[in-house]
C-alpha positions as CSV (number, residue, x, y, z in Angstrom):
1,M,-86.4,74.9,-13.0
2,L,-83.8,73.4,-10.7
3,L,-85.2,72.0,-7.4
4,P,-83.4,71.3,-4.2
5,A,-82.2,67.7,-3.6
6,G,-84.9,65.5,-2.2
7,R,-87.8,67.5,-3.7
8,M,-87.9,65.9,-7.2
9,R,-91.4,65.7,-8.6
10,A,-93.1,62.3,-8.3
11,P,-93.7,61.7,-12.0
12,A,-90.0,62.2,-12.8
13,R,-89.0,59.9,-9.9
14,S,-91.3,57.2,-11.2
15,F,-89.9,57.5,-14.8
16,I,-86.4,57.0,-13.6
17,L,-87.3,54.0,-11.4
18,A,-89.1,52.4,-14.3
19,F,-86.2,53.0,-16.6
20,I,-83.8,51.3,-14.2
21,L,-86.0,48.3,-13.4
22,A,-87.3,47.7,-17.0
23,P,-84.7,45.1,-17.9
24,A,-85.4,43.1,-14.8
25,L,-89.2,43.3,-15.1
26,T,-89.2,42.2,-18.7
27,G,-86.7,39.4,-18.2
28,A,-84.3,40.9,-20.8
29,A,-80.7,39.9,-20.4
30,A,-77.9,42.5,-20.4
31,P,-76.0,42.6,-23.6
32,P,-72.6,40.8,-23.6
33,A,-69.5,42.8,-22.9
34,A,-68.2,42.4,-26.4
35,A,-71.4,43.9,-27.8
36,Q,-71.3,46.8,-25.4
37,E,-67.7,47.9,-26.2
38,P,-65.5,46.6,-29.0
39,A,-62.0,45.4,-28.1
40,A,-59.3,48.0,-28.6
41,A,-57.1,47.3,-31.6
42,P,-53.4,46.6,-30.7
43,A,-51.2,49.7,-30.9
44,A,-49.1,49.9,-34.0
45,A,-45.4,49.3,-33.4
46,P,-43.4,52.5,-33.9
47,S,-41.4,52.6,-37.2
48,E,-37.7,52.8,-36.4
49,T,-35.2,55.1,-38.1
50,R,-31.6,54.1,-37.6
51,I,-29.0,56.9,-37.9
52,G,-25.3,56.1,-38.0
53,L,-22.4,58.3,-36.8
54,I,-18.9,57.6,-38.0
55,H,-16.1,59.4,-36.2
56,R,-12.5,59.0,-35.2
57,V,-11.4,58.3,-31.6
58,Q,-9.8,61.4,-30.2
59,P,-6.2,60.9,-29.2
60,Q,-5.3,61.3,-25.5
61,P,-4.5,64.9,-24.8
62,S,-1.3,66.2,-23.2
63,S,-1.6,66.8,-19.5
64,Y,-1.4,70.6,-20.0
65,D,-3.8,70.9,-23.0
66,A,-6.9,72.5,-21.6
67,E,-8.4,72.9,-25.1
68,A,-8.1,69.3,-26.2
69,P,-11.3,67.9,-27.8
70,P,-13.2,65.6,-25.4
71,E,-13.4,61.9,-26.1
72,D,-17.1,62.1,-26.9
73,E,-17.0,65.2,-29.1
74,G,-19.8,65.0,-31.6
75,V,-21.1,61.8,-30.1
76,A,-22.7,63.6,-27.2
77,G,-24.5,65.9,-29.6
78,A,-25.9,62.9,-31.5
79,R,-27.1,61.3,-28.2
80,M,-28.9,64.4,-27.2
81,A,-30.5,64.7,-30.7
82,I,-31.7,61.0,-30.6
83,A,-33.4,61.7,-27.3
84,D,-35.0,64.8,-28.8
85,N,-36.2,62.8,-31.8
86,N,-37.7,60.1,-29.6
87,T,-39.5,62.7,-27.5
88,T,-41.4,63.8,-30.7
89,G,-41.6,60.2,-31.9
90,R,-43.7,59.1,-28.9
91,F,-46.5,61.2,-30.4
92,T,-46.0,60.3,-34.0
93,K,-45.4,56.5,-33.5
94,Q,-41.8,56.8,-34.7
95,S,-38.6,55.8,-33.0
96,Y,-34.9,56.5,-33.6
97,A,-31.8,54.6,-32.8
98,L,-28.1,55.7,-33.0
99,D,-25.4,53.4,-34.4
100,E,-22.0,54.8,-33.2
101,A,-18.9,53.7,-35.1
102,A,-15.6,54.9,-33.9
103,L,-12.6,54.5,-36.3
104,T,-9.4,53.4,-34.7
105,E,-5.8,52.9,-35.9
106,G,-5.5,49.5,-37.5
107,G,-9.3,49.0,-37.6
108,P,-11.8,49.1,-40.5
109,G,-11.7,52.3,-42.5
110,A,-14.5,54.8,-43.1
111,V,-15.7,53.1,-46.3
112,E,-15.8,49.6,-44.8
113,T,-17.6,50.9,-41.6
114,A,-20.2,52.8,-43.7
115,R,-20.9,49.8,-45.8
116,A,-21.4,47.6,-42.7
117,L,-23.9,50.1,-41.3
118,V,-25.9,50.2,-44.5
119,E,-25.9,46.4,-44.8
120,K,-27.3,46.4,-41.2
121,G,-30.2,48.7,-42.3
122,T,-28.8,52.1,-41.3
123,K,-29.6,54.3,-44.3
124,F,-28.7,57.7,-42.7
125,I,-25.0,58.2,-42.1
126,I,-23.5,61.2,-40.4
127,L,-19.7,61.7,-40.9
128,A,-17.4,63.6,-38.5
129,L,-14.4,63.0,-40.8
130,P,-12.0,64.9,-43.0
131,A,-13.0,65.7,-46.6
132,D,-11.1,62.8,-48.4
133,E,-12.9,60.2,-46.2
134,V,-16.3,62.0,-46.7
135,L,-15.9,61.9,-50.4
136,A,-14.8,58.2,-50.4
137,V,-17.8,57.2,-48.3
138,A,-20.2,59.2,-50.6
139,D,-18.8,57.4,-53.7
140,A,-18.9,54.0,-52.1
141,L,-22.5,54.4,-51.0
142,K,-23.9,56.1,-54.1
143,D,-25.9,53.1,-55.3
144,T,-27.2,52.1,-51.9
145,G,-29.8,54.8,-51.5
146,A,-28.2,56.0,-48.2
147,V,-28.3,59.7,-47.3
148,I,-25.0,61.1,-46.0
149,L,-24.6,64.2,-43.8
150,N,-21.2,65.9,-43.5
151,A,-20.9,67.3,-40.0
152,A,-17.2,68.2,-39.9
153,A,-15.4,68.8,-43.2
154,P,-15.6,72.5,-44.2
155,D,-13.8,72.1,-47.6
156,D,-15.4,74.2,-50.3
157,R,-14.6,71.6,-53.0
158,L,-17.2,69.3,-51.4
159,R,-19.7,71.9,-52.3
160,G,-18.1,72.6,-55.7
161,A,-16.4,70.3,-58.1
162,D,-16.5,67.4,-55.7
163,C,-20.2,67.7,-54.8
164,R,-22.3,64.5,-54.7
165,K,-26.0,63.9,-55.0
166,N,-26.2,61.8,-51.8
167,L,-24.1,64.2,-49.7
168,F,-25.5,67.0,-47.6
169,H,-23.5,69.5,-45.6
170,V,-24.4,70.6,-42.1
171,V,-21.0,72.1,-41.2
172,P,-20.6,75.5,-42.9
173,S,-18.0,75.8,-45.6
174,R,-14.9,77.8,-45.2
175,A,-16.4,80.3,-47.6
176,M,-19.3,80.8,-45.2
177,Q,-17.0,81.2,-42.2
178,T,-14.8,83.8,-43.9
179,D,-17.8,85.6,-45.4
180,A,-19.4,85.9,-41.9
181,L,-16.1,87.4,-40.6
182,A,-15.8,89.7,-43.7
183,Q,-19.3,91.0,-43.2
184,Y,-18.6,92.1,-39.7
185,L,-15.3,93.8,-40.7
186,T,-17.2,95.6,-43.4
187,L,-19.8,96.7,-40.9
188,M,-17.0,98.0,-38.6
189,R,-15.1,99.6,-41.6
190,W,-12.0,97.6,-40.7
191,R,-11.1,97.2,-44.4
192,K,-7.3,96.7,-44.3
193,L,-6.2,93.2,-43.4
194,F,-2.9,91.5,-42.5
195,L,-3.2,87.8,-43.4
196,I,-1.0,85.4,-41.6
197,V,-1.0,81.9,-43.1
198,G,0.1,78.7,-41.3
199,P,2.1,75.8,-42.9
200,N,-0.7,73.2,-43.2
201,E,-3.0,72.5,-46.2
202,A,-6.0,73.5,-44.1
203,D,-4.4,76.8,-43.4
204,R,-3.8,77.4,-47.1
205,L,-7.5,76.6,-47.9
206,Y,-8.7,79.0,-45.1
207,A,-6.5,81.7,-46.5
208,E,-7.8,81.1,-50.0
209,A,-11.4,81.5,-48.7
210,L,-10.5,84.6,-46.8
211,R,-9.0,86.2,-50.0
212,N,-12.3,85.4,-51.9
213,S,-14.3,86.9,-49.1
214,A,-12.2,90.1,-49.1
215,R,-12.8,90.5,-52.8
216,K,-16.5,89.8,-52.3
217,F,-17.0,92.4,-49.6
218,G,-14.5,95.1,-50.8
219,L,-11.8,94.5,-48.2
220,K,-8.1,94.9,-48.9
221,I,-5.3,92.5,-47.8
222,T,-2.5,95.0,-47.4
223,A,0.0,92.5,-46.2
224,E,0.4,88.7,-46.2
225,K,3.1,86.6,-44.5
226,P,3.6,82.9,-43.7
227,W,4.0,81.8,-40.1
228,T,7.5,80.3,-39.7
229,F,8.0,80.4,-35.9
230,G,6.5,77.0,-35.0
231,P,3.7,76.2,-32.6
232,L,4.4,79.0,-30.1
233,A,0.8,78.9,-28.8
234,K,1.6,75.4,-27.4
235,A,5.2,76.0,-26.4
236,R,6.3,76.4,-22.8
237,G,9.1,78.7,-21.7
238,D,10.8,81.6,-23.4
239,T,12.8,81.3,-26.6
240,P,14.6,83.7,-29.0
241,T,11.9,82.8,-31.5
242,R,9.4,84.7,-29.3
243,A,11.3,87.9,-29.7
244,E,11.4,87.5,-33.4
245,A,7.6,86.8,-33.6
246,M,6.9,90.0,-31.6
247,V,8.3,92.2,-34.3
248,F,6.6,90.1,-37.0
249,T,4.0,92.9,-37.5
250,R,6.4,95.9,-37.5
251,G,6.0,98.4,-40.3
252,L,2.6,97.2,-41.6
253,D,-0.5,99.2,-42.2
254,Y,-3.7,97.2,-41.3
255,D,-6.8,97.4,-39.3
256,M,-7.0,93.7,-38.3
257,A,-4.7,90.7,-38.4
258,V,-6.4,87.5,-39.7
259,V,-4.8,84.2,-38.8
260,A,-5.2,81.0,-40.7
261,D,-4.3,78.3,-38.2
262,E,-6.9,75.5,-38.2
263,A,-4.8,73.2,-36.1
264,G,-4.6,75.8,-33.3
265,D,-0.8,75.6,-33.1
266,W,0.1,79.3,-33.1
267,G,-2.9,81.5,-33.8
268,D,-3.6,82.2,-30.1
269,Y,-0.1,83.5,-29.7
270,V,-0.7,86.5,-32.0
271,P,-3.3,88.6,-30.0
272,Y,-1.6,91.2,-27.8
273,R,1.8,90.6,-29.4
274,T,1.5,92.8,-32.4
275,V,3.7,95.9,-32.5
276,D,0.7,98.1,-33.0
277,P,-2.5,97.6,-31.0
278,R,-4.7,95.7,-33.5
279,P,-7.5,93.1,-33.1
280,V,-6.9,89.5,-34.3
281,G,-9.5,87.2,-35.9
282,G,-9.8,84.3,-38.2
283,T,-9.3,80.8,-36.8
284,Q,-8.4,82.3,-33.4
285,G,-9.4,85.5,-31.6
286,L,-12.6,86.7,-33.3
287,V,-14.1,83.7,-35.0
288,A,-17.2,82.8,-37.0
289,T,-18.6,79.5,-36.0
290,T,-21.8,77.5,-35.6
291,W,-21.9,77.3,-31.8
292,S,-20.3,78.6,-28.6
293,P,-21.0,78.4,-24.9
294,V,-21.6,82.2,-25.0
295,L,-24.7,81.8,-27.2
296,E,-27.8,82.1,-25.0
297,T,-30.5,83.7,-27.2
298,W,-33.2,82.0,-29.3
299,G,-33.6,79.2,-26.7
300,A,-29.9,78.3,-26.9
301,A,-29.5,78.6,-23.2
302,Q,-32.0,75.8,-22.7
303,A,-30.0,73.6,-25.2
304,Q,-26.8,74.5,-23.4
305,N,-28.2,73.4,-20.0
306,R,-29.6,70.1,-21.4
307,F,-26.3,69.3,-23.0
308,R,-24.4,70.0,-19.8
309,R,-26.7,67.7,-17.9
310,L,-26.2,65.0,-20.5
311,A,-22.5,65.2,-21.2
312,G,-21.1,66.9,-18.1
313,R,-19.3,69.5,-20.2
314,L,-20.0,72.5,-22.5
315,M,-21.3,72.0,-26.0
316,R,-18.8,72.5,-28.8
317,P,-19.4,73.3,-32.5
318,L,-19.0,69.7,-33.6
319,D,-21.5,68.6,-31.0
320,Y,-24.0,71.1,-32.4
321,Q,-23.3,70.2,-36.0
322,V,-23.9,66.5,-35.3
323,W,-27.0,67.3,-33.2
324,T,-28.4,69.3,-36.1
325,A,-27.7,66.5,-38.5
326,V,-29.7,64.0,-36.4
327,R,-32.5,66.5,-35.9
328,I,-32.7,67.1,-39.7
329,V,-33.4,63.4,-40.2
330,G,-35.9,63.4,-37.4
331,D,-37.8,66.5,-38.6
332,A,-38.0,65.2,-42.2
333,A,-39.2,61.8,-41.0
334,T,-41.8,63.4,-38.8
335,V,-43.2,65.5,-41.6
336,R,-43.1,62.8,-44.3
337,K,-44.2,60.0,-41.8
338,T,-41.6,57.6,-43.3
339,A,-38.0,56.5,-42.7
340,D,-37.4,55.8,-46.4
341,P,-34.3,57.6,-47.6
342,A,-35.6,57.6,-51.2
343,V,-38.4,59.9,-49.9
344,L,-36.4,61.9,-47.3
345,G,-33.3,62.6,-49.4
346,P,-35.1,64.7,-52.1
347,Y,-37.3,66.3,-49.4
348,L,-34.3,67.9,-47.7
349,T,-33.8,70.3,-50.6
350,D,-37.6,70.9,-51.0
351,P,-38.5,74.6,-50.3
352,A,-41.0,73.3,-47.7
353,F,-38.3,71.7,-45.6
354,S,-36.7,73.5,-42.7
355,V,-35.4,72.7,-39.2
356,P,-35.3,74.9,-36.1
357,A,-31.9,74.9,-34.5
358,Y,-31.6,77.7,-31.9
359,K,-30.5,80.3,-34.5
360,G,-33.6,82.6,-34.6
361,V,-34.6,81.4,-38.0
362,S,-35.3,77.9,-39.5
363,L,-32.4,76.3,-41.5
364,S,-32.8,74.9,-44.9
365,F,-30.6,73.3,-47.6
366,R,-29.4,75.0,-50.8
367,P,-30.6,72.9,-53.7
368,W,-27.5,73.7,-55.9
369,D,-24.8,72.3,-53.6
370,Q,-26.8,70.8,-50.7
371,Q,-25.2,73.1,-48.1
372,L,-27.3,73.9,-45.0
373,R,-28.1,77.6,-44.8
374,Q,-27.6,79.0,-41.3
375,P,-26.6,82.1,-39.4
376,L,-23.1,82.0,-38.0
377,I,-22.2,83.6,-34.7
378,V,-19.1,85.9,-34.6
379,V,-17.6,85.4,-31.1
380,Q,-14.6,85.9,-29.0
381,P,-13.9,83.4,-26.2
382,K,-16.1,85.0,-23.6
383,M,-18.6,87.0,-25.5
384,L,-21.0,87.0,-28.5
385,V,-19.9,89.8,-30.7
386,S,-22.3,89.6,-33.7
387,V,-24.4,87.3,-35.9
388,A,-24.0,86.9,-39.6
389,P,-25.6,87.7,-42.0
390,E,-25.3,91.2,-40.8
391,Q,-28.2,93.6,-41.2
392,G,-28.1,95.4,-44.6
393,F,-26.6,92.5,-46.6
394,L,-29.5,91.6,-48.8
395,H,-30.3,88.7,-51.2
396,Q,-33.1,88.0,-53.6
397,R,-33.9,84.6,-51.9
398,T,-32.7,84.9,-48.3
399,P,-30.0,86.9,-46.5
400,L,-28.5,83.5,-45.5
401,D,-27.4,83.1,-49.1
402,T,-25.0,86.0,-48.7
403,L,-22.8,83.5,-46.8
404,G,-20.9,81.1,-49.0
405,V,-21.0,80.3,-52.7
406,D,-24.2,81.5,-54.4
407,L,-25.9,79.7,-57.3
408,P,-24.4,81.8,-60.1
409,E,-20.8,81.1,-58.8
410,T,-21.2,77.4,-57.9
411,A,-19.0,74.8,-59.5
412,C,-21.3,72.0,-58.3
413,K,-22.9,69.8,-60.9
414,L,-25.3,67.4,-59.1
415,K,-26.1,64.3,-61.1
């Protein structure tokens, strides 16, 4: 029974008094402090994982080029991801550091820069470089144990005949991009396409991927023409060439014009200048991509806001791809509790590995070509239009494998 304060029974009060005074009455000394409480062991130093980013310095834009890539494109995504990794690392006794290496004209090349990073102890290398340089770095580092993540080169050959065991692809292949667009066109029943191909090698490769996607999803390319009018999207002033380009689409039967202009020289000129009112997509207009400022679902708005506070600008696809690459290393290191690339490299293609990346589902690597599976968003400049894979496109493993080259068709032979 609880009693009011000040009314404790006498026997209990006597017992408490005797307990407190016992050491003094008996002459027993108090135990030393070391015996009372063992000294705390020194905290273990966090294990550090160094991640390198090799990229090219962006050229100074023309004064009128509002779409020019920012100087820190890709780099800002890496910095945000390193901060995210270290937030988790405070709880797991792990730390992460970013080694930025910008390639300049006349300076060391990609291979020399990558070797220098590895010699310094950086065993995870992210490349924001073209395909030829990605392949050269992968071959140069094949005996070093380094893990290489491709964040910028969409070339299908890097996932096919030129695949490498130490090379993982975060950027979607061109096949994935055109498959995502083709799925949406199939859903909308816009089956007849007019393909316009630019003069560059990248344009030819995009057009090749688009033809493959058309066959895969039952679309028909009813007309195809090369673009021969120059960079009209970047031109200023009126010219006779503009009048010729406006009748470029006359007499054709198609549901959608698909442009292959990866340099962005002329593709933005085509919308609203076709003879018949038709939508335009491909590399401009309606595009399939990894990221866009219009993406706000699945927590993406929170990522957009954090990035804007960090970089003072909007997040671009390359920023997202580099961010994802850094987070892949961080998530793998967290689960495996090590920074050893000999452990983390094989783990990336383990079915148990996945990484959340603001896409509504966790992303994982395909073991046959080491391409990151991921949904792609289909967007126009101001609005999210759709997300691929579209509903109804099924696969025995995951609908994500309906985008890009599947296992039975792959030309990749990993050794």
